C-alpha positions as CSV (number, residue, x, y, z in Angstrom):
1,M,-32.9,39.4,-46.0
2,I,-33.2,42.7,-45.4
3,G,-31.5,45.6,-47.8
4,L,-29.6,48.8,-46.5
5,S,-32.8,50.9,-46.6
6,D,-34.1,48.7,-43.7
7,L,-31.6,49.6,-40.9
8,P,-31.2,52.4,-38.7
9,L,-28.3,54.0,-40.8
10,R,-27.0,57.4,-39.7
11,P,-29.2,60.2,-41.7
12,E,-25.9,61.5,-43.3
13,L,-25.1,58.0,-44.9
14,V,-28.4,57.6,-46.8
15,G,-27.9,57.6,-50.3
16,E,-24.0,57.3,-49.5
17,E,-22.0,55.0,-51.6
18,P,-18.6,53.4,-50.3
19,Y,-15.3,55.4,-51.6
20,G,-13.4,53.8,-54.2
21,A,-11.7,54.4,-57.1
22,P,-12.3,51.2,-59.7
23,Q,-10.5,47.8,-59.0
24,L,-10.7,46.2,-62.4
25,D,-8.2,43.8,-64.0
26,V,-6.9,45.0,-67.2
27,P,-3.9,45.5,-68.8
28,V,-2.4,49.1,-67.4
29,R,-3.8,50.5,-64.4
30,L,-2.9,54.2,-63.9
31,N,-5.8,55.5,-62.1
32,V,-4.8,55.3,-57.9
33,N,-1.3,57.3,-58.1
34,E,0.6,54.0,-57.7
35,N,4.1,54.0,-57.9
36,P,4.6,50.7,-60.9
37,Y,7.5,49.8,-59.9
38,P,7.7,46.7,-57.1
39,P,10.3,46.5,-54.6
40,S,13.4,44.3,-55.7
41,R,14.0,40.6,-55.1
42,A,16.6,41.6,-52.4
43,V,14.3,43.5,-50.6
44,R,11.4,41.3,-50.7
45,E,13.5,38.5,-49.4
46,H,14.3,40.9,-46.5
47,M,10.6,41.7,-46.1
48,V,9.9,37.8,-45.9
49,R,12.6,37.3,-43.2
50,E,11.0,40.1,-40.8
51,L,7.8,38.8,-41.5
52,L,8.8,35.6,-40.4
53,A,10.5,36.9,-37.5
54,S,6.9,39.0,-36.3
55,V,5.3,35.5,-36.8
56,T,6.7,33.9,-33.9
57,G,5.2,36.4,-31.6
58,L,1.5,36.5,-33.2
59,N,0.2,35.6,-30.2
60,R,0.9,38.5,-28.5
61,Y,-0.5,42.4,-29.4
62,P,2.2,44.9,-31.6
63,D,3.5,47.5,-29.8
64,R,0.9,49.7,-29.8
65,E,2.8,53.2,-29.9
66,A,5.3,51.6,-33.0
67,W,8.1,53.0,-31.5
68,D,10.6,51.7,-33.4
69,L,9.0,52.7,-36.7
70,R,8.4,56.2,-35.5
71,R,11.8,56.3,-34.9
72,D,12.8,55.1,-38.3
73,L,10.4,57.6,-39.6
74,A,12.0,60.7,-38.0
75,A,15.7,59.1,-39.0
76,Y,14.2,59.1,-42.6
77,L,12.5,62.5,-42.5
78,G,15.3,64.4,-40.6
79,F,14.4,67.9,-40.1
80,G,15.9,67.7,-36.5
81,L,12.6,65.4,-35.9
82,G,12.4,62.8,-33.4
83,P,9.7,59.5,-32.9
84,E,8.0,61.8,-30.3
85,N,7.6,64.1,-33.6
86,I,6.0,61.5,-36.1
87,W,2.6,59.5,-35.7
88,A,1.9,56.4,-37.6
89,A,-1.3,54.9,-38.8
90,N,-3.0,52.5,-41.4
91,G,-2.5,54.8,-44.0
92,S,-2.9,58.3,-44.4
93,N,-6.8,57.9,-44.6
94,E,-6.3,57.0,-40.6
95,V,-3.8,59.8,-40.2
96,M,-6.1,62.2,-41.5
97,T,-9.4,60.8,-39.1
98,H,-7.2,60.9,-36.0
99,L,-6.4,64.2,-36.7
100,L,-10.8,65.0,-37.4
101,G,-11.5,62.8,-34.5
102,A,-9.4,64.9,-32.2
103,F,-9.6,68.5,-33.2
104,G,-12.9,68.3,-35.3
105,G,-16.4,66.9,-34.5
106,P,-19.9,68.5,-33.8
107,G,-19.7,72.3,-33.6
108,R,-16.3,72.4,-35.7
109,T,-15.5,73.0,-39.5
110,V,-12.4,71.6,-41.5
111,L,-11.7,73.8,-44.5
112,T,-10.2,73.4,-47.6
113,F,-9.7,74.4,-51.0
114,A,-11.4,72.9,-53.9
115,P,-10.9,70.8,-56.7
116,T,-9.2,68.3,-53.8
117,Y,-8.6,64.7,-52.7
118,S,-12.3,63.2,-52.6
119,M,-11.6,61.7,-49.3
120,Y,-11.6,64.6,-47.6
121,P,-15.1,65.1,-47.2
122,E,-15.6,61.5,-45.8
123,Y,-13.1,62.2,-43.1
124,A,-15.1,64.6,-41.8
125,R,-18.8,63.0,-42.1
126,N,-17.6,59.9,-40.2
127,T,-15.8,62.5,-37.2
128,H,-19.1,64.5,-37.5
129,T,-17.4,67.7,-38.7
130,R,-18.8,70.0,-40.9
131,Y,-16.6,70.3,-43.8
132,V,-16.6,73.4,-45.9
133,T,-14.4,74.3,-49.6
134,V,-13.1,77.7,-51.5
135,P,-12.2,77.6,-54.6
136,R,-8.5,77.5,-55.6
137,H,-7.6,80.4,-58.2
138,P,-8.0,79.5,-61.7
139,D,-4.8,77.9,-62.1
140,H,-5.3,75.9,-58.9
141,T,-2.5,77.5,-56.8
142,L,-3.2,79.0,-53.5
143,D,-2.1,82.2,-51.6
144,A,-2.5,83.5,-47.9
145,D,-4.9,86.1,-48.9
146,L,-7.4,83.5,-50.6
147,V,-6.7,81.4,-47.2
148,G,-7.3,84.6,-45.0
149,A,-10.3,85.3,-46.7
150,A,-12.2,81.6,-46.1
151,V,-10.9,81.8,-42.6
152,E,-12.1,84.8,-41.6
153,E,-15.8,83.8,-43.6
154,H,-15.8,80.1,-42.0
155,R,-13.9,80.3,-38.9
156,P,-12.7,76.9,-38.8
157,T,-10.7,75.2,-36.4
158,V,-8.7,73.0,-38.9
159,V,-7.4,74.3,-42.5
160,L,-6.2,71.5,-44.8
161,V,-3.7,72.5,-47.5
162,T,-2.8,69.6,-50.2
163,T,0.5,70.0,-52.2
164,P,1.3,68.9,-54.4
165,N,-2.7,68.8,-54.6
166,N,-5.0,65.5,-55.7
167,P,-6.1,65.8,-58.3
168,T,-4.4,69.0,-60.3
169,G,-0.5,68.0,-59.3
170,T,-0.7,71.8,-58.2
171,A,1.9,72.7,-55.5
172,T,1.7,75.2,-52.7
173,P,5.3,77.1,-52.0
174,V,6.3,77.1,-48.2
175,E,6.5,80.5,-48.2
176,V,2.8,80.4,-48.6
177,I,2.3,77.5,-45.9
178,E,4.3,80.0,-43.4
179,E,2.3,83.1,-44.6
180,I,-0.6,81.1,-43.8
181,C,0.6,80.2,-40.1
182,E,1.8,83.1,-39.1
183,R,-1.6,85.3,-39.9
184,N,-3.7,82.4,-38.2
185,P,-1.8,80.8,-35.3
186,G,-4.7,80.0,-33.1
187,L,-5.8,77.3,-35.9
188,I,-4.8,73.8,-36.8
189,V,-3.0,73.8,-40.2
190,V,-2.5,70.4,-42.1
191,V,-0.1,70.1,-45.1
192,D,-1.1,67.0,-46.7
193,E,2.5,66.0,-48.2
194,A,1.2,62.6,-49.7
195,Y,3.1,63.0,-53.2
196,Q,6.1,65.4,-51.8
197,E,8.9,62.7,-53.0
198,F,8.1,63.3,-56.8
199,T,8.6,67.1,-56.4
200,E,11.4,68.6,-58.0
201,F,12.7,69.7,-54.7
202,P,11.5,67.3,-52.1
203,D,13.4,68.7,-48.9
204,D,11.8,72.0,-49.7
205,S,9.1,70.9,-47.3
206,S,6.8,72.7,-44.7
207,L,8.6,70.2,-42.6
208,A,11.0,72.9,-41.9
209,L,8.1,75.0,-40.0
210,L,7.8,72.6,-37.8
211,P,9.5,74.7,-35.1
212,R,8.2,77.7,-35.4
213,F,4.2,76.7,-35.5
214,P,3.0,74.4,-33.0
215,R,0.0,73.9,-34.7
216,L,1.2,72.8,-38.0
217,V,0.8,69.2,-39.2
218,V,2.6,67.5,-42.2
219,S,1.2,64.4,-43.3
220,R,2.9,62.1,-45.3
221,T,2.4,58.5,-47.1
222,M,4.5,55.5,-48.1
223,S,2.0,54.2,-50.6
224,K,3.2,56.5,-53.2
225,A,6.9,57.2,-53.7
226,F,7.9,54.2,-51.2
227,A,5.8,51.5,-53.8
228,F,4.0,50.7,-50.4
229,A,0.7,50.8,-51.1
230,G,-0.1,47.2,-50.1
231,G,1.3,48.0,-47.1
232,R,-0.6,50.5,-45.7
233,L,1.3,53.1,-44.0
234,G,0.9,56.9,-43.5
235,Y,2.1,59.1,-40.9
236,L,2.7,62.4,-39.8
237,A,5.0,64.7,-38.2
238,A,4.1,67.4,-35.3
239,T,5.0,68.7,-32.1
240,P,4.8,65.8,-29.5
241,A,1.4,67.4,-28.1
242,I,-0.4,67.0,-31.3
243,V,0.7,63.5,-31.3
244,D,-0.1,62.7,-27.6
245,A,-3.9,64.1,-29.2
246,C,-4.0,61.1,-32.0
247,R,-3.1,58.8,-29.5
248,I,-6.2,59.8,-27.4
249,V,-8.4,59.1,-30.6
250,R,-6.7,55.9,-32.1
251,L,-7.8,52.3,-32.1
252,P,-5.6,50.3,-29.7
253,Y,-3.3,48.3,-31.5
254,H,-4.1,49.8,-34.8
255,L,-0.8,49.3,-36.6
256,S,-0.3,45.3,-37.4
257,A,3.4,44.0,-36.0
258,Q,3.7,42.8,-39.6
259,T,2.6,46.0,-41.0
260,Q,5.6,47.9,-38.6
261,A,7.8,44.8,-39.5
262,L,7.5,45.5,-43.5
263,A,7.8,49.5,-43.1
264,R,10.8,49.2,-41.1
265,V,12.4,47.2,-44.1
266,A,10.8,49.9,-47.0
267,L,12.8,52.5,-44.8
268,A,16.2,50.7,-44.4
269,H,16.3,50.1,-48.5
270,A,14.8,53.9,-48.3
271,P,17.5,54.9,-51.3
272,E,16.2,51.8,-53.6
273,M,12.5,52.0,-52.8
274,L,12.9,55.5,-54.2
275,G,15.2,54.8,-57.1
276,R,12.7,55.2,-59.5
277,V,11.5,58.8,-58.2
278,D,13.6,60.5,-60.4
279,E,12.4,58.4,-63.7
280,L,8.8,58.8,-63.1
281,R,9.0,62.5,-62.6
282,A,11.0,62.6,-66.1
283,T,8.2,60.6,-67.2
284,G,5.5,63.0,-66.2
285,R,7.2,65.9,-67.8
286,A,7.3,63.7,-71.3
287,V,3.7,62.7,-71.0
288,Q,2.4,66.2,-69.9
289,E,4.8,67.9,-73.2
290,W,3.2,65.0,-75.7
291,L,0.0,65.8,-74.3
292,R,0.3,69.2,-74.9
293,L,1.5,68.5,-78.3
294,H,-1.5,66.4,-79.4
295,G,-4.2,69.4,-78.7
296,F,-5.2,68.0,-75.0
297,N,-5.1,70.8,-72.0
298,V,-2.9,69.7,-69.3
299,V,-3.0,71.2,-65.5
300,P,1.1,71.5,-65.2
301,S,1.2,69.2,-62.2
302,V,4.7,68.2,-60.3
303,A,3.2,65.0,-58.9
304,N,3.2,61.5,-60.4
305,F,-0.3,62.4,-62.2
306,C,-1.6,65.0,-64.5
307,L,-5.2,65.8,-65.5
308,F,-5.7,66.4,-69.2
309,G,-8.7,67.2,-71.2
310,R,-10.9,68.7,-71.2
311,F,-13.7,66.7,-72.8
312,T,-17.3,67.6,-73.4
313,D,-17.8,63.8,-72.6
314,R,-15.2,62.7,-70.4
315,H,-16.6,59.2,-69.6
316,A,-16.6,58.5,-72.8
317,V,-13.3,58.9,-72.8
318,W,-12.4,57.3,-70.4
319,Q,-14.3,54.2,-71.2
320,G,-12.9,54.2,-74.7
321,L,-9.7,54.0,-72.7
322,L,-10.3,51.0,-70.5
323,D,-11.8,49.3,-73.7
324,R,-8.4,49.6,-75.0
325,G,-7.2,48.2,-71.6
326,V,-6.3,51.3,-70.0
327,L,-7.7,52.5,-66.8
328,V,-7.3,55.9,-65.8
329,R,-9.1,57.9,-63.3
330,E,-12.9,60.1,-63.8
331,T,-12.2,62.4,-61.3
332,G,-10.9,66.5,-60.9
333,P,-12.8,69.5,-62.7
334,E,-15.3,68.6,-65.3
335,G,-14.0,67.7,-68.6
336,Y,-10.8,66.4,-67.1
337,L,-9.1,63.0,-66.7
338,R,-6.3,61.9,-64.4
339,V,-3.7,59.7,-65.6
340,S,-1.0,58.6,-63.4
341,F,2.6,57.6,-64.7
342,G,3.4,54.8,-65.1
343,T,6.2,52.4,-66.9
344,P,7.6,53.3,-70.0
345,A,5.6,50.1,-71.9
346,E,2.1,51.7,-69.9
347,M,2.9,55.2,-71.1
348,Q,3.1,53.5,-74.4
349,T,0.0,52.0,-74.3
350,F,-1.8,55.0,-73.2
351,R,-0.3,57.1,-75.8
352,E,-1.5,54.4,-78.5
353,A,-4.9,54.3,-77.0
354,L,-5.7,57.9,-76.5
355,L,-4.8,58.4,-80.6
356,Q,-7.7,55.6,-80.9
357,V,-10.0,57.7,-78.7
358,Q,-9.0,61.3,-79.6
359,P,-10.8,61.2,-83.5
360,F,-13.8,60.4,-81.2
361,A,-13.3,63.1,-78.5
362,D,-15.0,66.1,-78.4
363,L,-12.4,68.6,-76.5
364,M,-13.6,72.0,-75.1
365,K,-11.9,75.2,-75.9
366,G,-12.7,78.0,-73.6
367,P,-11.8,80.2,-70.6
368,H,-11.2,77.5,-68.0
369,D,-8.6,76.0,-70.3
370,E,-4.9,75.7,-68.3
371,S,-2.6,75.4,-71.0
């Protein structure tokens, strides 16, 4: 037997660990921003019927262009988009890899703003793209001046703006995206809207800017609000030329017939699949207020999660919650934990567990508090 160190691994991969949040069998899992409500029985039965139909052609390759799915995604988004404006892939992870495979690479830079999604540097690494981050403002917001100064310093090909931002839940207004595009017409500007449906006004989206800015890309996912994390479907909206660039770098038949069939059923039942979003939005407001009332610092979030703390030893708090059957995420700025918003019963268990852990947790106070 040989070990990993005995193999001719690429130098930049030496010492790296596979990405992944802990997948632990605990009663309350609030660590990966999933929608806690599964599809209804009627939707599940519809999915089974479509899966059975797709299996009859299992000996044939699927539609590599996923044209019908792209048509359905365009209809869901609106904004005058057609299937030629949509690209779909195996989760938003693959969407981002396609974008950096097309527009990144050796000698090119992708710029984003920290703290942000922990997978971004891996997309860059895997496409041989230089990865640069610049700190957000102390309240985790962005404006066009901050972005413009970072662009001037680092000369990226791709700028990545996440709104609402993961892990902070902070939104970047469409007006700011518009100004960024106006000031930087030569850049590929990717707006990651994975959590857009959870915001107070989901239609207030950078999708409205696409007709004016041909190098703007808006990325979405069905994993979160659509309760479709196990289906693995991410997508983007952009000018057809950007879609064609993704088609060049994608692997053939990258979306199975079964994934396409399931995603189309979910989209056909979009109002029902999104039916719990309002409830989760209200849950999020209530949880954030409860955390503040109990002495925790909370970064204001418009997504389906929030950061809370600040702890001198956040791992000890994470472990204390886990010992009580509650799994949250140890991520984000120093001293913070991230909790996804779950069902009323899950959030009650979280609150009870946190109150049991709190007397043993040393809360930090100081200039970095974001209350």
